[in-house]
C-alpha positions as CSV (number, residue, x, y, z in Angstrom):
1,M,115.7,18.2,-192.7
2,I,113.1,15.5,-192.0
3,T,111.8,15.7,-195.6
4,R,115.3,15.2,-197.0
5,L,115.8,12.1,-194.8
6,L,112.4,10.6,-196.0
7,L,113.3,11.2,-199.6
8,L,116.7,9.6,-199.0
9,L,115.2,6.5,-197.5
10,L,112.6,6.1,-200.2
11,S,115.3,6.2,-202.9
12,F,116.8,2.9,-201.7
13,P,115.0,-0.5,-202.0
14,V,114.5,-2.3,-198.8
15,G,114.6,-6.1,-199.0
16,A,114.0,-6.2,-202.8
17,T,116.0,-6.2,-206.0
18,V,115.3,-3.3,-208.4
19,F,115.9,-4.1,-212.1
20,Q,116.6,-1.5,-214.7
21,M,114.7,-2.5,-217.8
22,H,117.0,-3.3,-220.8
23,T,116.0,-4.6,-224.2
24,I,117.2,-8.1,-225.2
25,D,119.4,-6.4,-227.7
26,Q,121.1,-4.3,-225.0
27,Q,121.6,-7.4,-222.8
28,I,123.2,-9.3,-225.7
29,K,125.6,-6.3,-226.2
30,D,126.5,-6.1,-222.5
31,S,127.1,-9.8,-222.0
32,D,130.6,-11.4,-222.2
33,G,129.0,-14.7,-223.4
34,I,125.7,-16.4,-224.0
35,I,124.8,-20.1,-223.6
36,I,121.9,-22.2,-224.7
37,G,121.6,-25.4,-222.6
38,H,120.0,-27.5,-220.0
39,Y,120.0,-26.9,-216.2
40,L,121.5,-29.8,-214.3
41,R,122.0,-29.0,-210.6
42,K,123.1,-26.5,-208.1
43,K,125.0,-26.1,-204.8
44,S,126.0,-23.2,-202.5
45,I,129.6,-22.2,-201.7
46,K,131.3,-19.6,-199.6
47,L,133.4,-17.2,-201.6
48,E,136.8,-15.8,-200.6
49,N,135.2,-12.7,-199.1
50,G,132.9,-14.8,-196.8
51,S,129.7,-14.2,-198.8
52,L,127.5,-17.0,-200.1
53,A,127.0,-17.8,-203.7
54,T,125.0,-20.4,-205.6
55,Q,126.6,-22.4,-208.3
56,M,124.2,-23.5,-211.0
57,I,125.6,-26.1,-213.4
58,F,124.4,-26.2,-217.0
59,K,125.0,-28.6,-219.9
60,M,125.8,-26.4,-222.9
61,N,124.3,-27.1,-226.3
62,K,125.3,-23.9,-228.1
63,E,127.4,-20.9,-227.0
64,V,128.9,-17.6,-228.0
65,G,132.0,-16.1,-226.4
66,M,132.6,-19.0,-223.9
67,Q,135.4,-20.7,-225.9
68,S,134.1,-24.2,-225.1
69,E,136.2,-25.7,-227.9
70,L,139.4,-24.2,-226.5
71,F,138.8,-25.5,-223.0
72,G,137.2,-28.8,-224.0
73,M,134.1,-28.4,-221.8
74,D,130.5,-29.0,-222.3
75,E,129.3,-28.1,-218.8
76,I,129.6,-24.7,-217.2
77,I,129.1,-23.2,-213.7
78,I,127.2,-20.0,-213.5
79,H,127.2,-18.1,-210.1
80,Y,124.4,-16.2,-208.5
81,P,124.6,-14.3,-205.2
82,G,123.0,-15.9,-202.0
83,G,122.4,-19.4,-201.1
84,K,122.0,-21.8,-198.2
85,L,125.1,-23.4,-196.5
86,G,124.8,-25.0,-193.1
87,D,122.9,-22.6,-190.8
88,Q,123.5,-19.6,-193.2
89,H,120.7,-18.7,-195.5
90,V,120.9,-15.6,-197.8
91,K,118.0,-15.0,-200.2
92,V,118.4,-12.6,-203.0
93,D,115.3,-11.6,-204.9
94,G,115.5,-12.0,-208.6
95,V,117.8,-15.1,-208.7
96,P,116.3,-17.4,-211.3
97,E,115.0,-20.9,-210.4
98,F,115.1,-23.8,-212.8
99,V,113.9,-27.4,-213.0
100,S,116.4,-30.1,-213.8
101,G,116.6,-30.7,-217.6
102,E,114.9,-27.3,-218.4
103,N,116.1,-25.7,-221.6
104,V,117.4,-22.2,-220.9
105,I,119.3,-19.3,-222.3
106,L,121.7,-17.3,-220.1
107,M,123.5,-14.0,-220.5
108,V,126.9,-14.4,-218.8
109,K,129.4,-11.9,-217.3
110,S,133.0,-12.8,-216.2
111,S,134.0,-11.3,-212.9
112,Q,136.7,-12.1,-210.4
113,D,137.7,-15.3,-212.2
114,R,134.1,-16.7,-212.2
115,F,131.2,-16.7,-214.5
116,W,128.1,-14.9,-213.2
117,G,124.5,-14.8,-214.4
118,M,124.1,-11.2,-215.8
119,N,121.2,-9.2,-214.4
120,L,120.1,-12.2,-212.3
121,G,116.7,-13.5,-213.6
122,F,116.4,-10.6,-216.0
123,G,119.3,-12.1,-218.0
124,S,117.9,-15.6,-218.1
125,F,115.3,-17.0,-220.4
126,K,113.4,-20.3,-220.8
127,V,113.0,-21.9,-224.2
128,I,109.4,-23.0,-224.9
129,N,107.5,-24.5,-227.9
130,Y,104.8,-22.2,-229.1
131,G,102.9,-23.9,-231.9
132,N,105.5,-24.7,-234.6
133,E,107.9,-22.1,-233.3
134,K,110.4,-21.9,-230.4
135,M,110.2,-18.9,-228.2
136,I,112.4,-17.6,-225.4
137,V,110.6,-16.2,-222.4
138,N,112.2,-14.1,-219.6
139,T,112.1,-15.7,-216.2
140,L,111.0,-12.4,-214.5
141,F,108.9,-10.7,-217.1
142,P,107.4,-13.5,-219.3
143,N,104.4,-11.4,-220.4
144,D,106.4,-8.3,-221.5
145,R,106.6,-8.4,-225.3
146,N,109.4,-5.8,-225.3
147,V,111.9,-7.4,-222.9
148,G,110.5,-10.8,-222.1
149,Q,109.5,-12.5,-225.4
150,V,111.2,-13.2,-228.7
151,R,111.3,-15.9,-231.3
152,M,114.3,-18.2,-231.1
153,E,115.1,-17.6,-234.8
154,D,115.1,-13.8,-234.4
155,F,117.2,-14.1,-231.2
156,E,119.9,-16.1,-232.9
157,K,120.0,-13.6,-235.8
158,T,120.3,-10.7,-233.4
159,V,123.1,-12.4,-231.5
160,K,125.0,-12.9,-234.8
161,L,124.5,-9.3,-235.8
162,I,125.6,-7.8,-232.4
163,K,128.4,-10.3,-231.5
164,K,129.6,-10.8,-235.1
165,S,129.5,-14.5,-234.5
166,S,126.9,-17.3,-234.8
167,F,126.1,-19.7,-232.0
168,K,128.6,-22.6,-231.9
169,I,127.4,-26.1,-231.3
170,V,129.2,-27.5,-228.2
171,V,130.7,-30.9,-228.8
172,A,130.9,-33.1,-225.7
173,P,134.5,-34.2,-225.0
174,S,135.2,-37.9,-225.4
175,Y,136.1,-39.9,-222.4
176,P,139.4,-41.8,-222.9
177,S,139.6,-45.5,-222.1
178,E,142.1,-47.0,-219.7
179,S,144.3,-48.1,-222.6
180,D,144.3,-44.6,-224.0
181,S,146.0,-43.0,-221.1
182,D,147.7,-40.3,-223.2
183,A,144.4,-38.8,-224.4
184,P,143.5,-35.4,-222.9
185,L,141.2,-35.8,-219.9
186,R,137.8,-34.0,-219.8
187,M,137.8,-31.1,-217.3
188,P,134.8,-31.3,-215.0
189,A,132.6,-28.2,-214.5
190,S,133.2,-28.2,-210.8
191,I,137.0,-27.8,-210.9
192,E,138.4,-25.2,-208.5
193,E,134.9,-24.2,-207.3
194,G,133.9,-22.9,-210.7
195,K,136.8,-20.6,-211.3
196,N,137.5,-19.7,-214.9
197,R,140.4,-21.4,-216.6
198,A,143.3,-19.4,-217.9
199,I,143.9,-19.5,-221.6
200,A,147.0,-21.5,-222.7
201,S,147.8,-22.3,-219.1
202,I,150.5,-24.9,-218.3
203,P,149.8,-27.6,-215.7
204,E,151.8,-27.3,-212.6
205,G,155.3,-28.8,-213.0
206,E,154.8,-29.3,-216.8
207,E,157.2,-26.5,-217.7
208,N,160.0,-28.3,-215.8
209,R,159.2,-31.8,-217.2
210,K,161.9,-32.9,-219.7
211,D,161.5,-35.4,-222.5
212,P,163.6,-38.5,-221.6
213,T,164.5,-39.0,-225.3
214,E,166.3,-35.6,-225.2
215,F,168.9,-36.9,-222.8
216,T,169.4,-40.1,-224.8
217,S,170.1,-38.1,-228.0
218,V,172.6,-35.9,-226.3
219,W,174.6,-38.8,-224.9
220,L,174.5,-40.6,-228.3
221,V,176.0,-37.5,-230.0
222,L,178.8,-37.2,-227.3
223,F,179.6,-40.9,-227.6
224,L,179.9,-40.7,-231.4
225,A,182.1,-37.6,-231.2
226,M,184.5,-39.4,-228.7
227,L,184.6,-42.5,-230.9
228,G,185.5,-40.4,-233.9
229,G,188.3,-38.7,-232.0
230,V,189.8,-42.0,-230.9
231,F,189.6,-43.3,-234.5
232,R,191.5,-40.2,-235.8
233,L,194.1,-40.5,-233.1
234,M,194.8,-44.2,-234.0
235,R,195.1,-43.3,-237.7
236,Q,197.7,-40.6,-236.9
237,K,199.8,-43.0,-234.9
238,E,199.8,-45.6,-237.7
239,A,200.8,-42.9,-240.2
240,K,203.9,-42.2,-238.1
C-alpha cells in the first residue's frame, strides 16, 4: 500500500510545469493561429472564474489564421495563466518573458472567447539574426536543434505546407480624422479584456437603427398617390 502511494505521488509534478516534447511541425498543426510580431506590454486581470491571467499585447507583423484583415486589428492580446494583481501573486513555471520591442513568434489557441499562448513558453519563439540568416529559437529550449531551433525561411515554408496558407502581412488600420467621422474606427487590442470578437457581429442597437431617407421616400410615394387620385376625381367631375 505504501509503495503504491509513493508511486502515485511521484507521478505528479509538484510546483513545476511538465512539458511534453513536440516538434515544431506538430505545434504548427495543433495551433489555431500563428503570429509574427513585437512584444509591447502586459497586465494582469482576474478571469470570470476568479483565477488570474496575464495579458500580453503584441504588435502583429504577419499572421496565419487570426483574420486580422476581417477584424481590422494590428495588435492582439494573448493570455497566459498566473500573474500579479493587488496582493495576489500566482507564478506559473514556463510562462514566457519578453522585452519590450522583442521580435517573437507565437503559437495561439482559442479557448473560452480568448486567445491563449499554446504550450506556454514551449509554443513561443524569439527571432534572432544568425549571420546572414534569421533563426527562430524556442524560449524554453533554445539549444535543442530538434524542437528549439529552425531557420525562419524553413519555418515559413512549413507553415504554408501544413496550414495551406502563407503568412499574411498585417496592415495597420488607418486612424480617421475628425472630419472623416463616418470612417470605421480602429478597434483597440484591449477591448472587452481581450475577448475574441464575433465574426460578422452587429453593434448593439444597429439592427434597430433605420435609415431616415427610408421614411422620406415612403411619405413621398403616398403623397404622389393621393395627388394622382385627387386629379382623377376632378377630371371625372368635369366630364360629367
